[in-house]
C-alpha positions in Angstrom: -23.9 -43.1 -89.8 -22.4 -42.2 -86.3 -20.0 -40.2 -88.1 -23.0 -38.2 -89.7 -24.6 -37.8 -86.8 -21.8 -36.5 -84.8 -21.2 -33.7 -87.5 -24.9 -32.5 -87.1 -24.9 -32.5 -83.7 -21.9 -30.1 -83.5 -23.4 -27.8 -86.1 -26.5 -27.7 -84.1 -24.1 -27.1 -80.6 -22.4 -24.5 -82.7 -25.6 -22.7 -83.6 -26.4 -22.5 -80.0 -22.9 -21.2 -79.0 -23.6 -18.0 -81.7 -26.7 -17.4 -79.2 -25.3 -17.2 -76.1 -24.4 -13.5 -75.9 -25.0 -13.0 -72.0 -23.4 -14.2 -68.9 -26.1 -15.9 -67.4 -26.6 -18.3 -71.2 -22.9 -18.6 -70.9 -22.3 -19.7 -67.3 -25.5 -22.3 -68.1 -23.9 -23.5 -71.3 -20.9 -24.1 -69.7 -22.1 -25.8 -66.7 -24.0 -28.4 -69.2 -21.1 -28.7 -71.5 -19.1 -29.9 -68.3 -21.7 -32.3 -67.6 -22.0 -33.8 -70.7 -18.2 -34.0 -71.0 -17.6 -32.8 -74.5 -15.6 -34.3 -77.1 -12.5 -32.7 -78.7 -14.5 -32.4 -82.1 -17.3 -30.2 -80.3 -14.5 -28.5 -77.9 -12.9 -27.5 -81.0 -16.2 -25.7 -82.2 -16.3 -23.4 -79.2 -15.5 -19.5 -79.3 -12.4 -18.2 -77.7 -14.3 -16.7 -74.5 -15.6 -20.5 -74.0 -12.2 -21.7 -73.8 -10.9 -19.4 -71.7 -14.0 -19.8 -69.0 -13.7 -23.7 -69.5 -10.0 -23.7 -68.9 -10.8 -21.2 -66.0 -13.7 -23.4 -64.2 -11.7 -26.8 -64.2 -8.6 -24.6 -62.6 -8.1 -25.1 -58.4 -9.5 -22.3 -56.2 -6.4 -22.8 -53.9 -3.1 -23.3 -54.1 -2.0 -24.6 -50.2 1.3 -23.1 -49.3 1.0 -24.3 -46.0 -1.8 -26.5 -44.3 -1.3 -25.6 -40.4 -1.8 -23.2 -39.9 -3.9 -22.4 -43.2 -2.1 -20.6 -45.9 -3.9 -20.7 -49.0 -3.3 -19.0 -51.8 -6.2 -17.9 -54.4 -5.2 -19.0 -57.9 -5.9 -16.4 -60.3 -8.3 -18.3 -62.7 -10.6 -18.2 -59.3 -9.9 -14.4 -59.0 -10.9 -14.1 -62.7 -14.5 -15.5 -62.4 -15.8 -12.3 -60.3 -15.2 -8.7 -58.8 -16.1 -9.5 -55.8 -14.2 -12.8 -54.7 -16.2 -15.0 -52.8 -15.5 -16.2 -49.3 -14.8 -20.0 -50.3 -12.1 -18.7 -52.6 -10.7 -15.7 -50.4 -7.1 -16.4 -49.6 -6.1 -17.6 -46.1 -3.5 -16.8 -44.1 -3.2 -16.8 -40.5 0.0 -16.4 -38.3 -0.9 -19.0 -35.7 -3.8 -22.0 -35.6 -7.2 -20.6 -36.2 -8.4 -20.4 -32.6 -11.5 -21.6 -31.0 -14.0 -19.2 -29.8 -17.3 -19.4 -27.9 -19.3 -16.5 -29.5 -21.8 -16.8 -26.4 -19.1 -15.3 -24.3 -16.9 -13.4 -26.2 -17.1 -9.8 -25.6 -15.0 -7.1 -27.4 -13.4 -5.1 -24.7 -12.4 -1.4 -25.3 -9.8 0.3 -23.2 -6.3 2.6 -22.8 -6.9 5.7 -22.9 -10.5 6.5 -23.1 -13.1 7.8 -20.4 -15.6 5.0 -20.3 -14.2 1.8 -21.0 -16.5 -0.7 -23.4 -17.6 -4.2 -23.2 -19.8 -5.5 -26.1 -21.2 -8.8 -27.1 -21.5 -9.9 -31.0 -25.3 -9.1 -30.3 -24.7 -5.5 -29.4 -22.4 -5.0 -32.1 -24.7 -6.2 -34.6 -27.2 -4.1 -33.1 -24.8 -0.6 -34.2 -25.0 1.3 -37.4 -23.9 -1.0 -40.0 -21.2 0.1 -42.8 -20.4 -1.4 -45.8 -17.0 -1.3 -47.0 -16.0 -2.9 -50.6 -12.0 -3.2 -50.4 -9.0 -5.2 -51.4 -7.2 -6.9 -48.9 -3.9 -8.4 -49.3 -0.9 -10.0 -48.0 2.1 -8.0 -47.7 4.1 -11.2 -48.4 2.3 -11.5 -51.8 4.1 -12.1 -54.7 7.1 -13.3 -52.3 7.8 -16.5 -54.0 8.5 -14.1 -57.4 11.2 -11.8 -55.8 14.5 -12.5 -56.3 15.9 -13.4 -52.6 18.8 -15.5 -51.6 16.6 -17.1 -49.1 13.7 -16.1 -46.8 11.4 -17.8 -44.2 7.9 -16.5 -45.5 5.3 -18.6 -47.1 6.3 -18.2 -51.1 3.3 -16.7 -52.4 3.1 -16.0 -56.1 0.1 -13.8 -57.0 -3.1 -14.9 -55.5 -2.6 -14.0 -51.5 -5.2 -11.0 -52.3 -8.9 -10.8 -52.4 -11.9 -7.7 -53.0 -14.5 -8.7 -50.7 -17.8 -6.8 -49.2 -16.9 -6.1 -45.7 -19.8 -5.3 -43.3 -19.8 -3.9 -39.5 -19.7 -0.5 -36.9 -16.9 1.8 -37.7 -14.4 1.8 -35.1 -14.7 5.6 -35.1 -18.2 4.9 -33.9 -17.0 3.2 -30.5 -13.6 5.5 -29.6 -16.2 8.2 -29.8 -18.8 6.3 -27.4 -15.4 5.2 -25.1 -14.5 8.8 -25.3 -10.4 8.8 -26.1 -8.6 11.2 -24.5 -5.9 13.8 -25.9 -3.0 12.1 -25.0 -4.3 9.0 -27.2 -2.4 8.5 -30.3 -2.6 4.8 -31.5 -5.0 2.1 -31.4 -4.1 -1.7 -30.7 -5.8 -4.8 -32.0 -5.1 -7.8 -29.6 -6.3 -11.4 -31.2 -7.4 -14.1 -29.9 -5.1 -16.9 -32.0 -1.7 -17.8 -30.0 1.1 -20.3 -30.8 1.5 -23.7 -29.7 4.7 -22.3 -28.4 4.4 -20.2 -25.4 8.0 -18.9 -26.1 6.1 -17.3 -29.0 5.1 -13.8 -28.7 1.1 -13.4 -29.7 -0.1 -11.8 -32.8 -0.8 -7.9 -32.1 -1.0 -5.0 -34.5 -1.6 -0.7 -33.9 -2.8 1.7 -36.1 -2.4 5.7 -35.9 -5.4 7.1 -34.6 -6.3 9.0 -37.3 -6.5 5.8 -39.1 -8.5 4.3 -36.5 -10.9 7.4 -37.3 -10.8 7.7 -41.1 -11.9 4.8 -42.1 -11.6 1.5 -40.5 -14.8 -1.3 -40.0 -14.6 -3.8 -37.1 -16.6 -6.4 -39.8 -18.5 -9.3 -37.8 -19.8 -9.8 -42.0 -18.1 -10.9 -45.3 -19.9 -10.5 -49.0 -23.7 -10.8 -47.0 -22.4 -13.4 -44.8 -21.2 -13.8 -41.3 -17.2 -14.1 -41.1 -16.3 -17.5 -40.9 -13.8 -18.9 -38.5 -11.4 -19.1 -41.1 -11.4 -15.3 -41.9 -12.0 -14.0 -38.1 -15.3 -14.5 -36.7 -16.6 -13.0 -34.7 -15.2 -9.6 -35.1 -11.9 -8.5 -37.0 -10.2 -5.3 -37.7 -10.7 -4.0 -41.5 -7.6 -1.1 -42.9 -8.5 -0.4 -46.2 -5.6 0.7 -48.3 -2.9 -0.8 -45.9 -2.0 -4.3 -46.1 -3.6 -7.1 -44.9 -1.9 -8.0 -41.2 -3.4 -4.5 -40.2 -6.8 -6.1 -40.5 -6.1 -8.4 -37.8 -8.4 -11.2 -37.3 -10.3 -12.8 -34.2 -10.0 -9.3 -32.0 -10.3 -9.5 -28.6 -9.5 -6.2 -27.2 -9.1 -2.6 -28.5 -6.8 -0.5 -26.5 -6.0 3.1 -27.0 -2.3 4.0 -26.2 0.0 6.6 -26.5 2.5 5.0 -28.5 2.5 2.4 -31.5 2.4 -1.3 -29.8 5.9 -2.8 -28.8 4.4 -6.2 -30.3 7.4 -8.2 -32.0 5.1 -7.9 -34.7 5.1 -4.4 -34.8 8.4 -3.4 -33.7 10.3 -5.9 -35.8 8.2 -7.6 -38.0 6.8 -6.1 -41.2 9.6 -3.8 -42.1 11.1 -3.1 -45.6 14.7 -4.2 -43.9 17.0 -3.9 -46.9 19.6 -7.1 -47.0 21.6 -6.5 -43.8 19.7 -4.0 -42.1 18.3 -3.1 -39.1 14.3 -3.8 -38.4 13.6 -1.2 -35.7 15.1 1.5 -38.0 13.5 0.3 -41.0 10.2 1.4 -42.4 7.3 -0.1 -41.8 4.7 -2.0 -44.2 1.5 -0.3 -44.1 -0.1 1.2 -47.4 -0.5 -1.0 -50.5 1.3 -0.4 -53.1 0.2 0.2 -56.6 -0.2 -3.3 -58.6 -2.0 -5.3 -61.7 -3.0 -8.7 -62.1 -3.9 -10.3 -65.5 -6.7 -12.8 -64.9 -7.3 -13.7 -68.6 -5.8 -15.0 -70.7 -3.9 -17.3 -68.1 -0.5 -18.1 -68.3 0.4 -20.6 -71.4 -2.8 -20.6 -72.9 -3.5 -21.0 -76.6 -5.4 -18.3 -77.8 -7.0 -18.1 -81.6 -5.7 -15.5 -83.7 -7.6 -12.2 -84.4 -8.7 -10.0 -81.5 -7.5 -10.9 -78.1 -8.8 -9.7 -75.3 -7.0 -9.2 -72.0 -8.5 -8.2 -68.5 -7.8 -8.0 -65.2 -7.9 -6.0 -61.6 -5.8 -3.0 -60.7 -5.3 -1.6 -56.5 -3.7 0.6 -55.0 -3.5 2.7 -51.5 -5.9 5.8 -50.5 -4.8 7.1 -53.7 -6.8 4.3 -56.0 -6.0 3.3 -59.4 -5.9 6.0 -62.1 -4.5 4.1 -65.2 -4.0 0.8 -66.6 -1.6 -0.1 -69.6 -1.0 -3.5 -71.2 2.0 -3.5 -73.2 2.6 -7.0 -76.0 5.9 -6.0 -77.2 8.1 -6.3 -74.1 7.5 -2.5 -72.6 8.5 -0.6 -76.0 5.1 0.4 -76.5 1.9 0.7 -74.1 -2.3 1.1 -74.5 -4.4 1.9 -72.0 -7.0 0.1 -70.8 -10.4 1.0 -70.0 -12.3 0.7 -66.5 -15.7 -1.4 -66.1 -18.2 -0.3 -63.1 -17.5 2.6 -61.0 -14.2 3.4 -58.9 -15.5 2.7 -55.2 -12.3 3.5 -53.0 -10.3 0.8 -52.1 -12.1 -1.8 -54.6 -10.0 -3.0 -57.0 -11.1 -1.8 -61.0 -11.6 -4.2 -63.3 -9.6 -3.5 -66.3 -10.0 -4.8 -69.8 -8.3 -4.1 -73.6 -7.6 -5.7 -77.1 -5.0 -6.6 -79.2 -5.1 -7.5 -83.0 -2.8 -10.7 -82.9 -3.1 -12.0 -86.2 0.4 -13.7 -86.9 0.8 -16.9 -84.9 3.7 -16.4 -82.2 4.6 -16.5 -78.5 3.2 -13.4 -77.0 4.3 -11.8 -73.2 1.5 -9.7 -72.0 2.4 -6.9 -69.6 0.4 -4.9 -67.5 1.1 -1.7 -65.2 -0.9 0.5 -63.2 -0.6 3.6 -62.1 -1.9 5.4 -58.6 -3.6 8.9 -58.4 -0.5 10.2 -56.6 1.6 9.0 -60.0 3.0 6.1 -58.5 3.7 3.9 -61.8 4.0 -0.2 -60.8 7.9 -1.1 -61.2 9.4 -3.3 -63.8 10.9 -5.1 -60.8 10.1 -4.3 -57.4 13.0 -3.3 -55.0 14.4 -6.1 -53.4 13.5 -6.3 -48.9 15.0 -8.8 -46.8 11.6 -10.2 -45.9 10.1 -10.2 -49.7 6.9 -7.7 -48.7 5.4 -5.1 -51.1 6.4 -6.8 -54.3 4.5 -5.4 -57.1 5.8 -6.1 -59.8 4.9 -5.9 -63.2 2.9 -9.2 -64.4 3.8 -10.9 -67.2 1.4 -13.8 -68.7 3.0 -15.7 -71.8 0.6 -16.9 -74.2 0.8 -19.2 -77.7 -1.3 -17.3 -80.5 -2.1 -20.0 -82.6 -5.3 -21.4 -84.4 
C-alpha cells in the first residue's frame, strides 16, 4: 500500500509539473518542493528546468575570499537567478574596512578648480533630480584566480566579482555645473572615507577625466530601489559606467576638480596592466571594461538529460556594448550565435540563450564568447599581466549528458 501510494503521488506531482508554464508558478512549486523535502523518486520525475533551478537554489550565494575587509564573491548560481543582481547577493570588495559614518553630520564637499565650492547634505542630494542607471560593476581582478600567474597578492576571484544593479542619484555633471568648473580643470578626484588600520598605508583615492565625469557618471545614494547599505558605499558612491569597479569609489566625502590626475598610490602605481617585470608608472591604466560573457546555466558539473539543452548567461562590455554572443560545444571549432532577451540598455549586461540538440550521452564542454560593438572578441585566454587584471578569457563549463 505504501508503494502504491508513493507511485500515485509521483504521478500526480508529475502532472502538476507539466502545468507549471509560468515563472511564478515554477518559483512557488520550487519553494513547496524544498519545504516538502521531495524524495529521490519524485525528484527523478522533475523536468530539466526544475533540476537546474533546484541546484541553483541550493547553492550558496557567496564565496568568502576575505573576511575583513569583506571580499565576497557572488556564486554563478546566485547571479543566474535574475538579470538584476539583488543587493544581498551583490559581490563585495573594499580596500579597507567599511567606515563608520554619521549620516546626520556627513556632507559632500566639492572643491578645487571651481568658482563656487559646494557643501551638500544627503537630504540635499536626494532632493536633486535623480538619474536611474542600470549598469555592470566588475572588479578589475575578477578572474585573477583563473589566470596562469606564478604568484600575485591580489584576491583570488574566479567568476563572480561582478554584478548588474540599478543605481540612482544625481549626475556628477549637474554638481560640476553648479560649482562652475574652471577652464584649466581636466580631472575629477574622488576621496573616500575608508582608511587603513596602519597609518603608513596610503588612503584610497581615484580620479577620472573630466570628459568622463560630465558624460555619464552618477553619484548613487540608492541601489535597486533602496538606500545604499554601508557595505556598498553608503551614504554616497560614484558609479562610473563602462569602467572597472575601482573607479566607482565608495563612501565619497570629497570631490576635487584638478588639472592633473590623482597622484594617489592606487592611481600612480596600482590598477595598471603591468607586464611581468614592467614598470607600473609607464604601464597602461585599468579603465574600460573588457568584453566578457558568463554561462549561468547549466552550472559546472551539471548532469543534463539527452535532448534539447538550453545554454544561457550574461554578456557585458564597456562603452561600445555587446554586439554578439556565440556558444561552442566542440572546443571552438564551430560557434552558434545566441539570441538576446530584453532591450539593450547601455552599460547593463545582456541576457542571452541558445539551445543544442545533445542526444548522445557524453561529456561536453560548453564555451561562450562575446563580441562588443567595436569588434573586440573575447579571447580564448587573456593576456597575462602581473596583477591579474581584466581576465576576460572565454568561460568553459563542463557538463555530463546522460539520462
